N, CA, C and O atoms as a printed pandas DataFrame, in Angstrom:
     atom_number atom_name residue_name chain_id  residue_number  x_coord  y_coord  z_coord
0              1         N          MET        A               1   -2.669   18.358   12.346
1              2        CA          MET        A               1   -3.835   17.865   11.654
2              3         C          MET        A               1   -3.438   16.956   10.494
3              4         O          MET        A               1   -3.999   15.875   10.315
4              5         N          PHE        A               2   -2.452   17.418    9.700
5              6        CA          PHE        A               2   -2.032   16.612    8.560
6              7         C          PHE        A               2   -1.321   15.341    9.009
7              8         O          PHE        A               2   -1.444   14.297    8.368
8              9         N          ARG        A               3   -0.586   15.429   10.098
9             10        CA          ARG        A               3    0.073   14.228   10.609
10            11         C          ARG        A               3   -0.953   13.177   10.997
11            12         O          ARG        A               3   -0.766   11.986   10.748
12            13         N          PHE        A               4   -2.032   13.629   11.604
13            14        CA          PHE        A               4   -3.095   12.704   11.981
14            15         C          PHE        A               4   -3.670   12.019   10.741
15            16         O          PHE        A               4   -3.906   10.811   10.752
16            17         N          LEU        A               5   -3.895   12.782    9.682
17            18        CA          LEU        A               5   -4.454   12.204    8.461
18            19         C          LEU        A               5   -3.502   11.187    7.835
19            20         O          LEU        A               5   -3.936   10.141    7.352
20            21         N          PHE        A               6   -2.211   11.492    7.843
21            22        CA          PHE        A               6   -1.233   10.532    7.307
22            23         C          PHE        A               6   -1.189    9.265    8.153
23            24         O          PHE        A               6   -1.103    8.158    7.621
24            25         N          ARG        A               7   -1.250    9.433    9.475
25            26        CA          ARG        A               7   -1.237    8.247   10.336
26            27         C          ARG        A               7   -2.519    7.440   10.187
27            28         O          ARG        A               7   -2.486    6.211   10.249
28            29         N          LEU        A               8   -3.644    8.112    9.991
29            30        CA          LEU        A               8   -4.904    7.410    9.759
30            31         C          LEU        A               8   -4.854    6.645    8.439
31            32         O          LEU        A               8   -5.273    5.489    8.375
32            33         N          ALA        A               9   -4.345    7.282    7.386
33            34        CA          ALA        A               9   -4.204    6.599    6.093
34            35         C          ALA        A               9   -3.236    5.424    6.212
35            36         O          ALA        A               9   -3.428    4.397    5.560
36            37         N          ALA        A              10   -2.203    5.565    7.033
37            38        CA          ALA        A              10   -1.261    4.463    7.251
38            39         C          ALA        A              10   -1.954    3.287    7.928
39            40         O          ALA        A              10   -1.703    2.133    7.579
40            41         N          MET        A              11   -2.823    3.571    8.892
41            42        CA          MET        A              11   -3.536    2.485    9.578
42            43         C          MET        A              11   -4.519    1.786    8.632
43            44         O          MET        A              11   -4.671    0.566    8.688
44            45         N          VAL        A              12   -5.178    2.550    7.773
45            46        CA          VAL        A              12   -6.087    1.940    6.802
46            47         C          VAL        A              12   -5.301    1.069    5.824
47            48         O          VAL        A              12   -5.719   -0.044    5.507
48            49         N          SER        A              13   -4.166    1.577    5.349
49            50        CA          SER        A              13   -3.327    0.806    4.429
50            51         C          SER        A              13   -2.802   -0.459    5.088
51            52         O          SER        A              13   -2.760   -1.521    4.467
52            53         N          LEU        A              14   -2.406   -0.342    6.339
53            54        CA          LEU        A              14   -1.929   -1.520    7.062
54            55         C          LEU        A              14   -3.052   -2.539    7.247
55            56         O          LEU        A              14   -2.817   -3.744    7.157
56            57         N          SER        A              15   -4.258   -2.068    7.502
57            58        CA          SER        A              15   -5.402   -2.976    7.639
58            59         C          SER        A              15   -5.673   -3.725    6.334
59            60         O          SER        A              15   -5.929   -4.929    6.341
60            61         N          VAL        A              16   -5.615   -3.004    5.221
61            62        CA          VAL        A              16   -5.810   -3.650    3.920
62            63         C          VAL        A              16   -4.693   -4.663    3.665
63            64         O          VAL        A              16   -4.945   -5.751    3.148
64            65         N          ALA        A              17   -3.463   -4.305    4.028
65            66        CA          ALA        A              17   -2.336   -5.224    3.840
66            67         C          ALA        A              17   -2.524   -6.504    4.649
67            68         O          ALA        A              17   -2.245   -7.597    4.157
68            69         N          VAL        A              18   -2.991   -6.375    5.870
69            70        CA          VAL        A              18   -3.202   -7.556    6.717
70            71         C          VAL        A              18   -4.324   -8.427    6.142
71            72         O          VAL        A              18   -4.204   -9.652    6.115
72            73         N          ILE        A              19   -5.401   -7.806    5.687
73            74        CA          ILE        A              19   -6.501   -8.574    5.098
74            75         C          ILE        A              19   -6.023   -9.329    3.863
75            76         O          ILE        A              19   -6.340  -10.506    3.685
76            77         N          MET        A              20   -5.260   -8.647    3.010
77            78        CA          MET        A              20   -4.762   -9.302    1.794
78            79         C          MET        A              20   -3.768  -10.412    2.146
79            80         O          MET        A              20   -3.744  -11.448    1.483
80            81         N          ALA        A              21   -2.956  -10.209    3.172
81            82        CA          ALA        A              21   -2.004  -11.240    3.586
82            83         C          ALA        A              21   -2.728  -12.465    4.135
83            84         O          ALA        A              21   -2.314  -13.595    3.877
84            85         N          VAL        A              22   -3.801  -12.253    4.887
85            86        CA          VAL        A              22   -4.580  -13.377    5.418
86            87         C          VAL        A              22   -5.225  -14.165    4.278
87            88         O          VAL        A              22   -5.234  -15.396    4.296
88            89         N          LEU        A              23   -5.761  -13.454    3.290
89            90        CA          LEU        A              23   -6.348  -14.143    2.138
90            91         C          LEU        A              23   -5.301  -14.975    1.392
91            92         O          LEU        A              23   -5.562  -16.117    1.012
92            93         N          ASP        A              24   -4.109  -14.390    1.187
93            94        CA          ASP        A              24   -3.050  -15.139    0.514
94            95         C          ASP        A              24   -2.576  -16.315    1.360
95            96         O          ASP        A              24   -2.277  -17.381    0.822
96            97         N          ALA        A              25   -2.503  -16.135    2.682
97            98        CA          ALA        A              25   -2.085  -17.228    3.558
98            99         C          ALA        A              25   -3.098  -18.364    3.533
99           100         O          ALA        A              25   -2.724  -19.537    3.542
100          101         N          THR        A              26   -4.381  -18.013    3.500
101          102        CA          THR        A              26   -5.425  -19.041    3.433
102          103         C          THR        A              26   -5.326  -19.830    2.133
103          104         O          THR        A              26   -5.431  -21.056    2.134
104          105         N          ARG        A              27   -5.124  -19.123    1.028
105          106        CA          ARG        A              27   -4.979  -19.803   -0.259
106          107         C          ARG        A              27   -3.712  -20.649   -0.301
107          108         O          ARG        A              27   -3.694  -21.722   -0.904
108          109         N          THR        A              28   -2.655  -20.161    0.342
109          110        CA          THR        A              28   -1.400  -20.910    0.374
110          111         C          THR        A              28   -1.563  -22.211    1.145
111          112         O          THR        A              28   -1.081  -23.255    0.706
112          113         N          VAL        A              29   -2.231  -22.158    2.280
113          114        CA          VAL        A              29   -2.449  -23.372    3.076
114          115         C          VAL        A              29   -3.343  -24.349    2.323
115          116         O          VAL        A              29   -3.095  -25.555    2.343
116          117         N          ALA        A              30   -4.371  -23.846    1.664
117          118        CA          ALA        A              30   -5.294  -24.717    0.941
118          119         C          ALA        A              30   -4.622  -25.402   -0.242
119          120         O          ALA        A              30   -4.924  -26.555   -0.548
120          121         N          ALA        A              31   -3.711  -24.697   -0.906
121          122        CA          ALA        A              31   -3.060  -25.262   -2.087
122          123         C          ALA        A              31   -1.744  -25.962   -1.764
123          124         O          ALA        A              31   -1.163  -26.604   -2.639
124          125         N          SER        A              32   -1.270  -25.855   -0.547
125          126        CA          SER        A              32    0.010  -26.438   -0.120
126          127         C          SER        A              32    1.189  -25.935   -0.949
127          128         O          SER        A              32    2.179  -26.644   -1.135
128          129         N          GLN        A              33    1.071  -24.721   -1.437
129          130        CA          GLN        A              33    2.188  -24.059   -2.120
130          131         C          GLN        A              33    1.971  -22.552   -1.999
131          132         O          GLN        A              33    0.851  -22.091   -1.782
132          133         N          LEU        A              34    3.046  -21.799   -2.142
133          134        CA          LEU        A              34    2.971  -20.353   -1.970
134          135         C          LEU        A              34    2.135  -19.718   -3.079
135          136         O          LEU        A              34    2.417  -19.889   -4.264
136          137         N          ILE        A              35    1.114  -18.993   -2.676
137          138        CA          ILE        A              35    0.259  -18.280   -3.619
138          139         C          ILE        A              35    0.164  -16.828   -3.166
139          140         O          ILE        A              35   -0.261  -16.541   -2.047
140          141         N          THR        A              36    0.564  -15.921   -4.045
141          142        CA          THR        A              36    0.398  -14.500   -3.781
142          143         C          THR        A              36   -0.450  -13.905   -4.900
143          144         O          THR        A              36   -0.276  -14.235   -6.073
144          145         N          THR        A              37   -1.355  -13.037   -4.523
145          146        CA          THR        A              37   -2.259  -12.434   -5.485
146          147         C          THR        A              37   -1.716  -11.072   -5.893
147          148         O          THR        A              37   -1.503  -10.212   -5.039
148          149         N          PRO        A              38   -1.487  -10.863   -7.192
149          150        CA          PRO        A              38   -1.030   -9.539   -7.637
150          151         C          PRO        A              38   -2.095   -8.480   -7.356
151          152         O          PRO        A              38   -3.291   -8.769   -7.331
152          153         N          LEU        A              39   -1.636   -7.261   -7.148
153          154        CA          LEU        A              39   -2.547   -6.167   -6.842
154          155         C          LEU        A              39   -3.538   -5.937   -7.974
155          156         O          LEU        A              39   -4.694   -5.596   -7.722
156          157         N          LYS        A              40   -3.106   -6.116   -9.212
157          158        CA          LYS        A              40   -3.999   -5.900  -10.357
158          159         C          LYS        A              40   -5.163   -6.888  -10.331
159          160         O          LYS        A              40   -6.289   -6.516  -10.661
160          161         N          THR        A              41   -4.916   -8.119   -9.951
161          162        CA          THR        A              41   -5.972   -9.121   -9.869
162          163         C          THR        A              41   -6.980   -8.763   -8.780
163          164         O          THR        A              41   -8.189   -8.880   -8.982
164          165         N          SER        A              42   -6.483   -8.330   -7.639
165          166        CA          SER        A              42   -7.375   -7.939   -6.545
166          167         C          SER        A              42   -8.189   -6.706   -6.912
167          168         O          SER        A              42   -9.389   -6.643   -6.644
168          169         N          TRP        A              43   -7.531   -5.727   -7.528
169          170        CA          TRP        A              43   -8.223   -4.495   -7.913
170          171         C          TRP        A              43   -9.290   -4.797   -8.961
171          172         O          TRP        A              43  -10.396   -4.258   -8.906
172          173         N          ASN        A              44   -8.955   -5.656   -9.908
173          174        CA          ASN        A              44   -9.906   -6.027  -10.955
174          175         C          ASN        A              44  -11.102   -6.789  -10.379
175          176         O          ASN        A              44  -12.217   -6.658  -10.883
176          177         N          ALA        A              45  -10.884   -7.570   -9.348
177          178        CA          ALA        A              45  -11.981   -8.308   -8.721
178          179         C          ALA        A              45  -12.900   -7.382   -7.939
179          180         O          ALA        A              45  -14.110   -7.605   -7.894
180          181         N          VAL        A              46  -12.342   -6.350   -7.324
181          182        CA          VAL        A              46  -13.138   -5.444   -6.507
182          183         C          VAL        A              46  -13.861   -4.407   -7.353
183          184         O          VAL        A              46  -15.057   -4.181   -7.173
184          185         N          SER        A              47  -13.135   -3.771   -8.283
185          186        CA          SER        A              47  -13.739   -2.685   -9.064
186          187         C          SER        A              47  -13.052   -2.565  -10.424
187          188         O          SER        A              47  -12.123   -1.773  -10.576
188          189         N          PRO        A              48  -13.495   -3.337  -11.406
189          190        CA          PRO        A              48  -12.839   -3.290  -12.720
190          191         C          PRO        A              48  -13.008   -1.947  -13.438
191          192         O          PRO        A              48  -12.163   -1.567  -14.248
192          193         N          GLN        A              49  -14.100   -1.227  -13.142
193          194        CA          GLN        A              49  -14.306    0.064  -13.804
194          195         C          GLN        A              49  -13.247    1.073  -13.389
195          196         O          GLN        A              49  -12.738    1.815  -14.229
196          197         N          THR        A              50  -12.908    1.110  -12.105
197          198        CA          THR        A              50  -11.908    2.084  -11.655
198          199         C          THR        A              50  -10.514    1.730  -12.169
199          200         O          THR        A              50   -9.701    2.620  -12.417
200          201         N          LEU        A              51  -10.236    0.444  -12.329
201          202        CA          LEU        A              51   -8.951    0.045  -12.900
202          203         C          LEU        A              51   -8.833    0.545  -14.328
203          204         O          LEU        A              51   -7.792    1.075  -14.716
204          205         N          GLY        A              52   -9.888    0.384  -15.110
205          206        CA          GLY        A              52   -9.884    0.875  -16.486
206          207         C          GLY        A              52   -9.812    2.391  -16.552
207          208         O          GLY        A              52   -9.122    2.950  -17.405
208          209         N          THR        A              53  -10.521    3.052  -15.653
209          210        CA          THR        A              53  -10.485    4.518  -15.612
210          211         C          THR        A              53   -9.095    5.014  -15.235
211          212         O          THR        A              53   -8.595    5.971  -15.826
212          213         N          ALA        A              54   -8.475    4.372  -14.262
213          214        CA          ALA        A              54   -7.120    4.769  -13.859
214          215         C          ALA        A              54   -6.132    4.560  -15.002
215          216         O          ALA        A              54   -5.250    5.389  -15.224
216          217         N          GLU        A              55   -6.280    3.457  -15.723
217          218        CA          GLU        A              55   -5.392    3.199  -16.856
218          219         C          GLU        A              55   -5.571    4.259  -17.940
219          220         O          GLU        A              55   -4.585    4.769  -18.473
220          221         N          MET        A              56   -6.798    4.590  -18.264
221          222        CA          MET        A              56   -7.039    5.616  -19.285
222          223         C          MET        A              56   -6.504    6.971  -18.843
223          224         O          MET        A              56   -5.938    7.705  -19.653
224          225         N          PHE        A              57   -6.676    7.312  -17.563
225          226        CA          PHE        A              57   -6.192    8.587  -17.051
226          227         C          PHE        A              57   -4.673    8.686  -17.151
227          228         O          PHE        A              57   -4.140    9.689  -17.627
228          229         N          VAL        A              58   -3.987    7.655  -16.708
229          230        CA          VAL        A              58   -2.523    7.675  -16.737
230          231         C          VAL        A              58   -2.017    7.696  -18.171
231          232         O          VAL        A              58   -1.090    8.442  -18.487
232          233         N          ARG        A              59   -2.606    6.900  -19.033
233          234        CA          ARG        A              59   -2.176    6.880  -20.435
234          235         C          ARG        A              59   -2.411    8.217  -21.128
235          236         O          ARG        A              59   -1.569    8.661  -21.910
236          237         N          ASP        A              60   -3.550    8.873  -20.851
237          238        CA          ASP        A              60   -3.873   10.133  -21.513
238          239         C          ASP        A              60   -3.117   11.317  -20.921
239          240         O          ASP        A              60   -2.581   12.136  -21.668
240          241         N          LYS        A              61   -3.063   11.423  -19.616
241          242        CA          LYS        A              61   -2.500   12.608  -18.960
242          243         C          LYS        A              61   -0.989   12.543  -18.774
243          244         O          LYS        A              61   -0.309   13.560  -18.914
244          245         N          ILE        A              62   -0.459   11.377  -18.464
245          246        CA          ILE        A              62    0.971   11.262  -18.169
246          247         C          ILE        A              62    1.719   10.635  -19.334
247          248         O          ILE        A              62    2.758   11.147  -19.752
248          249         N          GLY        A              63    1.208    9.547  -19.854
249          250        CA          GLY        A              63    1.847    8.883  -20.984
250          251         C          GLY        A              63    1.722    7.385  -20.891
251          252         O          GLY        A              63    1.703    6.825  -19.795
252          253         N          PRO        A              64    1.636    6.722  -22.046
253          254        CA          PRO        A              64    1.473    5.261  -22.022
254          255         C          PRO        A              64    2.697    4.523  -21.488
255          256         O          PRO        A              64    2.573    3.422  -20.951
256          257         N          LEU        A              65    3.866    5.116  -21.631
257          258        CA          LEU        A              65    5.083    4.461  -21.139
258          259         C          LEU        A              65    5.068    4.340  -19.619
259          260         O          LEU        A              65    5.544    3.348  -19.067
260          261         N          VAL        A              66    4.523    5.345  -18.945
261          262        CA          VAL        A              66    4.446    5.307  -17.481
262          263         C          VAL        A              66    3.551    4.149  -17.032
263          264         O          VAL        A              66    3.869    3.442  -16.075
264          265         N          TRP        A              67    2.431    3.964  -17.733
265          266        CA          TRP        A              67    1.540    2.854  -17.371
266          267         C          TRP        A              67    2.191    1.512  -17.677
267          268         O          TRP        A              67    2.161    0.597  -16.854
268          269         N          ASP        A              68    2.783    1.398  -18.871
269          270        CA          ASP        A              68    3.339    0.119  -19.295
270          271         C          ASP        A              68    4.529   -0.310  -18.451
271          272         O          ASP        A              68    4.692   -1.497  -18.166
272          273         N          VAL        A              69    5.352    0.631  -18.053
273          274        CA          VAL        A              69    6.565    0.272  -17.318
274          275         C          VAL        A              69    6.370    0.400  -15.812
275          276         O          VAL        A              69    6.579   -0.562  -15.073
276          277         N          GLY        A              70    5.972    1.578  -15.359
277          278        CA          GLY        A              70    5.927    1.837  -13.919
278          279         C          GLY        A              70    4.735    1.251  -13.203
279          280         O          GLY        A              70    4.884    0.485  -12.251
280          281         N          VAL        A              71    3.554    1.612  -13.663
281          282        CA          VAL        A              71    2.345    1.207  -12.947
282          283         C          VAL        A              71    2.107   -0.297  -13.080
283          284         O          VAL        A              71    1.710   -0.946  -12.112
284          285         N          ASN        A              72    2.339   -0.849  -14.246
285          286        CA          ASN        A              72    2.156   -2.300  -14.408
286          287         C          ASN        A              72    3.116   -3.089  -13.525
287          288         O          ASN        A              72    2.770   -4.164  -13.034
288          289         N          PHE        A              73    4.328   -2.558  -13.320
289          290        CA          PHE        A              73    5.271   -3.233  -12.421
290          291         C          PHE        A              73    4.719   -3.251  -10.994
291          292         O          PHE        A              73    4.761   -4.281  -10.322
292          293         N          ILE        A              74    4.204   -2.112  -10.537
293          294        CA          ILE        A              74    3.650   -2.042   -9.179
294          295         C          ILE        A              74    2.416   -2.929   -9.057
295          296         O          ILE        A              74    2.221   -3.592   -8.037
296          297         N          LEU        A              75    1.584   -2.941  -10.097
297          298        CA          LEU        A              75    0.373   -3.765  -10.046
298          299         C          LEU        A              75    0.668   -5.263  -10.132
299          300         O          LEU        A              75   -0.187   -6.079   -9.786
300          301         N          SER        A              76    1.855   -5.630  -10.585
301          302        CA          SER        A              76    2.204   -7.051  -10.657
302          303         C          SER        A              76    2.753   -7.578   -9.322
303          304         O          SER        A              76    2.889   -8.789   -9.147
304          305         N          LEU        A              77    3.063   -6.687   -8.395
305          306        CA          LEU        A              77    3.560   -7.095   -7.083
306          307         C          LEU        A              77    2.410   -7.610   -6.221
307          308         O          LEU        A              77    1.253   -7.272   -6.471
308          309         N          PRO        A              78    2.715   -8.424   -5.209
309          310        CA          PRO        A              78    1.652   -8.889   -4.304
310          311         C          PRO        A              78    0.985   -7.701   -3.610
311          312         O          PRO        A              78    1.656   -6.768   -3.170
312          313         N          GLY        A              79   -0.331   -7.749   -3.520
313          314        CA          GLY        A              79   -1.084   -6.636   -2.963
314          315         C          GLY        A              79   -0.722   -6.320   -1.531
315          316         O          GLY        A              79   -0.657   -5.149   -1.157
316          317         N          PHE        A              80   -0.480   -7.349   -0.711
317          318        CA          PHE        A              80   -0.154   -7.084    0.685
318          319         C          PHE        A              80    1.172   -6.354    0.813
319          320         O          PHE        A              80    1.336   -5.534    1.716
320          321         N          ALA        A              81    2.117   -6.632   -0.067
321          322        CA          ALA        A              81    3.413   -5.956   -0.012
322          323         C          ALA        A              81    3.293   -4.493   -0.421
323          324         O          ALA        A              81    3.931   -3.624    0.173
324          325         N          VAL        A              82    2.483   -4.226   -1.427
325          326        CA          VAL        A              82    2.291   -2.838   -1.881
326          327         C          VAL        A              82    1.630   -2.014   -0.781
327          328         O          VAL        A              82    2.066   -0.899   -0.497
328          329         N          PHE        A              83    0.589   -2.549   -0.165
329          330        CA          PHE        A              83   -0.099   -1.801    0.884
330          331         C          PHE        A              83    0.743   -1.699    2.156
331          332         O          PHE        A              83    0.635   -0.708    2.878
332          333         N          ALA        A              84    1.569   -2.688    2.446
333          334        CA          ALA        A              84    2.455   -2.599    3.607
334          335         C          ALA        A              84    3.505   -1.514    3.394
335          336         O          ALA        A              84    3.807   -0.757    4.317
336          337         N          CYS        A              85    4.061   -1.431    2.198
337          338        CA          CYS        A              85    5.031   -0.368    1.888
338          339         C          CYS        A              85    4.368    1.001    1.914
339          340         O          CYS        A              85    4.959    1.971    2.389
340          341         N          LEU        A              86    3.148    1.082    1.408
341          342        CA          LEU        A              86    2.406    2.337    1.443
342          343         C          LEU        A              86    2.135    2.753    2.888
343          344         O          LEU        A              86    2.247    3.932    3.225
344          345         N          ALA        A              87    1.782    1.802    3.734
345          346        CA          ALA        A              87    1.539    2.101    5.146
346          347         C          ALA        A              87    2.807    2.600    5.819
347          348         O          ALA        A              87    2.760    3.542    6.610
348          349         N          LEU        A              88    3.933    1.981    5.516
349          350        CA          LEU        A              88    5.201    2.422    6.092
350          351         C          LEU        A              88    5.545    3.837    5.637
351          352         O          LEU        A              88    5.978    4.661    6.443
352          353         N          LEU        A              89    5.357    4.119    4.361
353          354        CA          LEU        A              89    5.642    5.450    3.830
354          355         C          LEU        A              89    4.733    6.503    4.462
355          356         O          LEU        A              89    5.208    7.563    4.870
356          357         N          LEU        A              90    3.441    6.226    4.545
357          358        CA          LEU        A              90    2.514    7.182    5.135
358          359         C          LEU        A              90    2.791    7.393    6.623
359          360         O          LEU        A              90    2.670    8.512    7.123
360          361         N          TYR        A              91    3.159    6.337    7.327
361          362        CA          TYR        A              91    3.488    6.485    8.739
362          363         C          TYR        A              91    4.756    7.313    8.920
363          364         O          TYR        A              91    4.845    8.131    9.836
364          365         N          ALA        A              92    5.735    7.100    8.044
365          366        CA          ALA        A              92    6.973    7.873    8.144
366          367         C          ALA        A              92    6.709    9.360    7.889
367          368         O          ALA        A              92    7.328   10.216    8.520
368          369         N          ILE        A              93    5.805    9.662    6.979
369          370        CA          ILE        A              93    5.468   11.060    6.717
370          371         C          ILE        A              93    4.739   11.664    7.918
371          372         O          ILE        A              93    4.984   12.816    8.274
372          373         N          GLY        A              94    3.865   10.913    8.530
373          374        CA          GLY        A              94    3.079   11.420    9.649
374          375         C          GLY        A              94    3.705   11.234   11.009
375          376         O          GLY        A              94    3.078   11.552   12.020
376          377         N          TYR        A              95    4.918   10.729   11.066
377          378        CA          TYR        A              95    5.576   10.444   12.344
378          379         C          TYR        A              95    5.931   11.742   13.052
379          380         O          TYR        A              95    6.429   12.682   12.433
380          381         N          ARG        A              96    5.674   11.783   14.337
381          382        CA          ARG        A              96    6.002   12.954   15.139
382          383         C          ARG        A              96    7.177   12.599   16.041
383          384         O          ARG        A              96    7.082   11.724   16.902
384          385         N          ARG        A              97    8.253   13.279   15.829
385          386        CA          ARG        A              97    9.445   13.000   16.628
386          387         C          ARG        A              97    9.285   13.555   18.034
387          388         O          ARG        A              97    8.702   14.617   18.250
388          389         N          GLU        A              98    9.813   12.813   18.963
389          390        CA          GLU        A              98    9.803   13.259   20.348
390          391         C          GLU        A              98   10.834   14.361   20.506
391          392         O          GLU        A              98   11.963   14.250   20.026
392          393         N          ARG        A              99   10.440   15.403   21.170
393          394        CA          ARG        A              99   11.400   16.469   21.439
394          395         C          ARG        A              99   12.306   16.011   22.576
395          396         O          ARG        A              99   11.842   15.482   23.586
396          397         N          PRO        A             100   13.594   16.222   22.393
397          398        CA          PRO        A             100   14.495   15.789   23.463
398          399         C          PRO        A             100   14.257   16.627   24.724
399          400         O          PRO        A             100   14.221   17.857   24.683
400          401         N          ALA        A             101   14.103   15.942   25.800
401          402        CA          ALA        A             101   13.871   16.618   27.082
402          403         C          ALA        A             101   15.213   17.079   27.646
403          404         O          ALA        A             101   16.161   16.301   27.756
404          405         N          ILE        A             102   15.267   18.300   27.982
405          406        CA          ILE        A             102   16.504   18.831   28.596
406          407         C          ILE        A             102   16.407   18.604   30.096
407          408         O          ILE        A             102   15.541   19.148   30.782
408          409         N          ARG        A             103   17.308   17.796   30.566
409          410        CA          ARG        A             103   17.283   17.450   31.981
410          411         C          ARG        A             103   18.545   18.005   32.636
411          412         O          ARG        A             103   19.663   17.832   32.151
412          413         N          TYR        A             104   18.321   18.649   33.710
413          414        CA          TYR        A             104   19.444   19.195   34.465
414          415         C          TYR        A             104   19.691   18.306   35.669
415          416         O          TYR        A             104   18.769   17.846   36.343
416          417         N          ALA        A             105   20.938   18.089   35.902
417          418        CA          ALA        A             105   21.297   17.272   37.058
418          419         C          ALA        A             105   21.111   18.091   38.324
419          420         O          ALA        A             105   21.540   19.240   38.424
420          421         N          ALA        A             106   20.467   17.465   39.272
421          422        CA          ALA        A             106   20.275   18.153   40.549
422          423         C          ALA        A             106   21.581   18.099   41.319
423          424         O          ALA        A             106   22.165   17.033   41.516
424          425         N          GLY        A             107   22.006   19.219   41.731
425          426        CA          GLY        A             107   23.319   19.299   42.342
426          427         C          GLY        A             107   23.305   19.365   43.755
427          428         O          GLY        A             107   24.364   19.436   44.380
């Protein structure tokens, strides 16, 4: 059950990564130069209230240094790369290994 949920979350993350990559590719073609949108810019465009709430939560509960150093670094990366890495991580957690089949040689 949990593997299914991780694989489902991986597919959603991969879908978001593809959408963000298409948007960046469209902007890149239109501008004739490489344009990547940081995750913070995309998040702020979609829901600025949740970005502010997340910042306040991390600063209050964990510490301001974590937000300033760790989270801001991740938010400065291109959004498609962050979601692609998240999809890979979630898929790796939910991956089901094939059991090796024991085959006997017919004699």
